C-alpha positions in Angstrom: 60.6 64.2 122.1 57.6 65.5 123.8 57.4 68.8 124.8 54.5 71.0 126.6 54.2 73.3 129.5 53.1 70.5 131.4 55.8 67.8 130.5 58.6 66.9 128.8 59.8 63.4 127.9 60.3 60.7 125.0 57.9 59.0 123.2 59.0 55.7 121.7 56.9 53.5 119.6 57.3 50.0 117.7 54.9 48.4 115.8 51.3 48.1 116.9 51.9 46.4 120.7 54.9 48.2 122.1 54.9 51.7 123.1 56.9 54.2 125.9 56.5 57.3 127.2 59.3 58.4 129.5 59.3 61.7 131.3 62.1 64.0 132.2 59.5 66.4 133.8 57.8 65.2 136.1 61.1 63.0 136.6 60.8 59.5 136.6 57.3 59.0 134.9 56.4 56.6 132.4 53.6 54.8 130.5 55.1 52.0 129.0 53.4 49.1 126.4 55.2 46.0 126.7 52.9 44.0 124.4 51.4 42.2 127.4 51.0 45.0 129.8 50.3 48.5 130.2 52.2 50.2 132.6 51.4 54.1 134.3 53.6 55.4 136.6 53.2 58.7 137.8 54.8 59.3 141.3 54.1 63.1 140.9 50.2 62.6 141.3 50.2 59.2 142.8 53.2 58.1 144.8 54.2 54.6 145.6 52.3 52.9 143.2 52.4 51.4 139.4 49.3 50.6 137.6 49.4 47.6 135.6 46.5 46.8 133.1 46.3 43.8 130.4 46.9 44.4 127.0 43.5 43.9 125.4 43.9 41.2 122.3 42.6 41.2 118.7 44.1 44.4 117.4 46.5 47.5 117.8 47.3 48.7 121.4 45.9 52.5 121.8 44.7 53.3 125.4 47.5 55.9 126.2 48.8 56.0 122.7 47.5 58.7 121.1 49.3 58.5 118.1 48.0 55.3 117.4 44.4 56.6 118.0 45.0 59.2 115.6 47.0 57.7 112.6 45.9 54.2 112.3 43.1 53.9 109.2 42.3 57.8 109.6 40.3 58.0 106.3 37.9 55.1 107.8 37.9 56.7 111.4 37.5 60.4 111.0 36.0 63.5 108.8 39.2 65.4 108.0 39.6 69.0 106.9 42.3 71.2 106.2 42.4 74.3 108.3 45.3 75.8 107.8 48.9 75.9 106.3 51.2 77.6 108.5 54.8 77.5 109.6 55.9 75.6 112.8 59.2 75.2 114.6 60.9 76.5 111.1 58.9 73.9 109.1 55.9 74.3 106.5 52.8 72.5 108.1 49.5 71.7 107.1 46.9 72.2 110.0 44.2 69.5 109.7 41.3 68.7 112.0 40.3 65.4 113.0 36.2 64.9 114.0 36.1 60.8 114.9 33.3 59.3 112.5 33.2 56.2 114.3 31.9 55.5 117.8 34.3 54.6 121.1 37.0 57.2 120.3 38.3 59.1 123.6 38.0 62.6 122.0 35.6 64.7 120.3 38.2 66.8 118.2 42.1 66.1 117.1 44.3 69.4 115.1 47.4 67.9 113.8 50.3 69.6 112.6 51.6 67.5 109.7 55.1 68.3 108.3 54.8 68.8 104.6 58.1 68.0 103.8 57.9 64.1 105.4 54.0 63.9 106.6 55.1 63.2 110.2 53.2 64.9 112.9 54.9 67.6 114.9 52.1 68.8 117.0 48.9 67.3 118.3 45.8 68.9 119.9 43.5 66.8 121.5 39.9 68.0 122.9 38.6 65.1 125.1 35.1 64.5 125.6 35.3 66.2 129.0 36.4 69.4 127.4 39.8 69.2 128.3 42.4 70.0 125.7 45.9 68.1 125.7 48.6 69.5 123.5 51.8 67.6 122.7 54.6 69.0 120.7 57.0 66.1 119.0 60.5 67.4 118.2 63.6 65.3 116.9 61.4 62.7 115.3 63.0 59.9 113.9 61.4 56.8 112.2 62.1 53.2 111.3 65.0 52.9 113.7 66.0 50.1 115.8 65.2 50.0 119.5 66.8 48.2 121.9 64.4 45.8 123.9 64.7 47.5 127.2 63.1 50.6 125.8 59.6 48.6 126.4 60.4 47.2 129.6 59.2 48.6 132.8 61.3 48.0 135.8 59.3 48.7 139.1 61.1 50.9 141.3 62.2 49.5 144.9 59.5 50.3 147.3 56.6 50.7 144.8 53.6 49.1 144.8 52.1 47.2 141.5 48.2 48.0 141.4 46.7 45.3 138.6 43.7 46.6 137.1 
């Protein structure tokens, strides 16, 4: 589950090439990576259109998948520092700062709250190059679940124009 002051929804991932964030608030919004395309549908800000981008070949799909940016090869890609140990949502966490050690990452700093019991992220705070800060709170985290194929299918709503980029 995604839960932040700006949005609420469900995030699902299967392997390196399939990802879906579907929002209940704002309702109907979605970012879906189906293995061939990235679909970005944000009717609250850009009504009447969905953006479709081709998935780059040759490696994991990152783009809108912040978890992949942060969790793929972290020892190679970041300088990590333990900031604190604290309780978050009733669970003991290690709070870790990641500072990019390689070029071309889309942020300057990330802070992760990692559950001590299962080492899964429960909260992410990303400081983008622009200085903007984005926070994701993850709840009801489940791993190694089979997901139906339709999870990673974006169906273009009636009357919505597809804009290829």
